[in-house]
C-alpha positions in Angstrom: 63.9 68.0 -27.8 61.4 67.5 -25.0 58.3 66.0 -26.0 54.7 67.4 -25.6 52.2 65.2 -24.1 48.3 65.4 -24.2 47.2 63.0 -21.6 43.2 62.5 -20.8 42.1 61.4 -17.5 45.2 62.8 -16.0 43.9 63.3 -12.5 44.5 60.1 -11.0 45.5 56.3 -12.0 47.3 55.5 -15.2 46.8 59.2 -16.2 48.4 60.8 -13.4 51.3 58.1 -13.4 52.2 58.7 -17.0 52.1 62.4 -16.6 54.5 62.2 -13.7 56.8 59.8 -15.8 57.0 62.2 -18.8 57.7 65.2 -16.2 60.5 63.3 -14.6 62.0 62.5 -18.2 62.0 66.4 -18.8 58.9 66.5 -21.1 55.8 68.9 -21.3 52.5 67.5 -20.4 49.2 68.7 -20.7 46.9 66.9 -18.3 43.1 66.9 -19.3 40.6 65.9 -16.8 37.1 66.8 -15.9 38.2 68.0 -12.7 41.5 69.6 -12.7 41.6 70.7 -9.0 43.3 67.4 -8.6 46.3 68.3 -10.9 47.2 71.6 -9.3 49.8 70.2 -7.1 51.7 68.7 -10.4 51.1 72.3 -11.9 52.7 73.8 -8.9 55.6 71.5 -8.8 56.3 71.6 -12.6 55.7 75.4 -13.5 56.2 75.6 -17.3 56.1 72.0 -17.8 52.7 70.9 -16.4 49.4 72.3 -17.3 45.8 71.4 -16.5 43.2 71.4 -19.1 39.5 70.9 -18.2 38.0 68.5 -20.8 35.2 66.0 -20.8 36.1 63.6 -23.4 32.5 62.5 -24.2 32.1 66.3 -25.3 33.5 65.3 -28.7 32.8 68.7 -30.1 35.5 70.1 -27.6 38.4 67.6 -28.6 39.6 70.0 -31.8 39.5 73.5 -29.6 41.4 71.4 -27.1 44.1 70.2 -29.7 44.4 73.5 -31.2 45.0 75.2 -27.9 47.6 72.9 -27.0 49.3 73.1 -30.4 49.0 77.0 -30.4 51.0 77.2 -27.0 53.4 74.5 -27.6 53.9 74.1 -31.3 52.9 70.5 -31.3 51.5 67.3 -29.5 54.3 64.3 -29.6 52.2 61.8 -27.6 48.5 61.5 -27.3 47.5 59.4 -24.5 43.8 58.5 -24.4 43.3 57.4 -21.0 40.2 58.6 -19.6 38.0 55.5 -18.5 34.8 54.4 -16.9 34.0 50.7 -15.8 30.8 49.2 -16.0 29.4 45.8 -14.6 26.4 44.0 -15.4 25.1 41.2 -17.1 24.5 41.7 -21.0 20.7 41.2 -20.3 20.7 43.6 -17.5 22.6 46.4 -19.3 20.4 49.1 -20.8 21.1 51.1 -24.1 22.0 54.3 -21.9 24.5 52.0 -19.7 25.9 50.6 -22.9 26.6 54.0 -24.4 28.4 55.3 -21.7 31.5 53.1 -22.0 31.4 53.6 -25.8 31.3 57.4 -25.2 34.4 57.5 -23.0 36.4 54.6 -24.7 35.7 55.0 -28.2 33.8 58.2 -29.5 36.2 60.4 -27.2 39.3 58.9 -28.3 38.4 58.9 -31.8 37.4 62.6 -31.7 40.9 63.4 -30.0 42.7 61.2 -32.8 40.9 63.1 -35.7 41.9 66.4 -34.2 45.6 65.6 -33.4 46.4 63.5 -36.6 46.9 66.4 -39.2 49.5 68.0 -36.9 51.3 64.7 -36.5 51.1 63.9 -40.2 52.3 67.2 -41.2 55.7 66.6 -38.9 55.7 63.1 -40.1 56.3 61.8 -36.2 54.1 61.3 -33.1 52.6 58.6 -30.7 49.0 58.0 -29.9 48.5 55.7 -26.8 45.5 53.9 -26.5 44.7 52.9 -22.9 42.5 49.6 -23.4 42.6 46.5 -21.0 43.0 42.8 -21.1 39.3 43.1 -21.3 39.8 44.3 -24.8 41.2 41.1 -25.6 39.3 38.8 -23.4 35.9 39.3 -21.6 34.1 37.6 -18.7 30.7 37.6 -16.9 29.5 40.9 -16.0 32.0 42.9 -18.3 30.1 42.6 -21.4 29.5 46.6 -21.9 32.9 47.3 -20.9 34.6 44.9 -23.0 32.5 45.7 -26.0 33.8 49.2 -25.8 37.5 48.2 -25.3 37.1 45.4 -28.2 35.9 48.5 -30.3 38.7 50.7 -29.2 41.4 47.8 -30.2 39.9 47.4 -33.6 39.9 51.1 -34.3 43.4 51.4 -33.0 44.8 48.5 -35.1 43.4 49.9 -38.2 44.8 53.4 -37.2 48.1 51.8 -36.9 48.4 50.4 -40.0 47.2 53.8 -41.7 49.6 56.1 -40.1 52.7 54.0 -40.2 53.6 55.5 -43.5 53.8 59.1 -41.6 56.3 58.1 -39.0 53.3 57.6 -36.3 53.2 54.8 -33.9 50.1 53.5 -32.0 50.6 51.8 -28.9 47.3 49.9 -27.2 48.0 49.1 -23.8 46.2 46.5 -22.0 46.6 46.7 -18.2 45.2 44.1 -15.8 44.3 45.1 -12.1 46.3 47.8 -11.2 46.0 50.1 -8.1 44.1 53.0 -9.6 40.7 54.3 -8.9 38.8 52.5 -11.7 36.6 50.5 -9.2 35.8 53.3 -7.2 32.3 54.0 -7.0 32.2 57.2 -8.8 34.1 55.6 -11.5 32.3 52.3 -12.0 28.6 51.9 -13.3 26.6 49.0 -12.0 23.2 47.7 -13.6 20.7 46.7 -11.0 21.3 43.0 -10.2 18.4 40.8 -11.6 19.6 37.8 -9.4 19.7 35.5 -12.4 23.4 35.4 -13.2 25.7 33.8 -10.1 28.9 34.7 -12.3 27.9 38.5 -12.6 27.2 38.5 -9.0 30.8 37.4 -8.2 32.2 39.9 -10.7 30.0 42.5 -8.8 31.6 41.6 -5.6 35.2 41.4 -7.1 34.7 44.9 -8.2 33.0 46.6 -5.2 35.7 45.1 -2.9 38.5 45.6 -5.1 39.4 49.1 -4.8 42.6 49.7 -3.2 43.8 45.8 -3.4 44.7 45.5 -7.1 48.4 44.3 -7.3 49.4 46.3 -10.4 51.8 49.3 -9.5 50.7 52.4 -12.0 54.2 53.9 -11.8 55.8 50.5 -13.1 53.3 50.4 -15.8 53.8 54.1 -16.6 57.7 53.4 -17.2 57.2 50.5 -19.2 54.9 52.5 -21.6 57.5 55.2 -21.9 60.0 52.4 -22.6 57.8 50.8 -25.3 57.3 54.1 -27.0 60.9 54.8 -27.5 61.9 51.2 -28.5 63.0 50.2 -32.0 60.8 47.1 -31.7 57.9 48.9 -30.2 54.8 46.6 -29.8 51.3 47.4 -31.1 49.9 45.7 -28.0 51.4 45.7 -24.6 49.5 43.7 -21.8 50.6 45.0 -18.3 50.5 42.9 -15.1 50.8 39.0 -14.4 47.0 38.6 -14.8 47.0 40.4 -18.2 49.9 38.7 -19.7 48.6 35.1 -18.6 45.0 36.1 -19.4 45.7 37.3 -23.0 48.3 34.5 -23.8 45.4 31.7 -22.8 43.0 33.3 -24.5 44.9 33.4 -27.6 45.7 29.6 -26.8 41.7 29.2 -26.6 41.2 30.8 -30.1 43.8 28.9 -31.8 42.5 25.7 -30.6 38.7 26.8 -31.5 40.4 27.5 -34.9 42.4 24.5 -35.5 39.6 21.9 -34.4 37.2 23.3 -37.1 39.8 24.4 -39.6 39.5 21.7 -42.2 35.8 22.2 -42.5 36.0 26.0 -42.0 38.5 26.0 -45.0 36.2 24.1 -47.2 33.2 26.4 -47.4 34.3 27.8 -50.9 32.0 27.7 -54.0 32.6 24.4 -55.6 34.2 22.7 -52.4 
């Protein structure tokens, strides 16, 4: 049976690549975006299989209505892809409350609202998949990416608990952790930047990397989308899927660092029970 996908942030980048891969597999895609005009070529090319849905994921009150409408038209949602994204660059000290809320609205609260809306339908059918588009920044962070990574870390914690909760209902959760892929994530309209205090040189280098990085990233979104579909279909599907040479290397090195820290203090850390 053809799957029905609901993909947020579908107008560009990973969202569009995943939509195209699902369409090529013969599935039905409802692409959600704030600006649906960018999806009209896909709608025209795949009539009856591609739909565009205007949705701002930060409007959490709209999630239930969007899911209800998709289910009413198609009978179900087999795969939810929470992909809509927002990048922010700034030192922790430079980042205001308002700037910090934006990535949490996009990467945590919006996806959580859609998960809440779609789960009753998936539970009833005892099947489904939820793809959470995180980042290598959801496993490890760098100077200038504190706000962005804080939201991605939160998304991963939410998703790990979710995976444990819904497994008994036959529902899969896949956390995708891309590195630098050639999407519009670094475009000026998609990247928030705090005013530079001039205090942190490492943050200045991160700013320069982002501002000069749009269009030069090594990763291919189409290849990433193909691997995401393969992971969803695999019997041994992972919970986490780092994508790209930089992400795989960065995540593995970070895990080694964590193991080193824990091992170095292991004996003393264990001996903290009452009576030790």
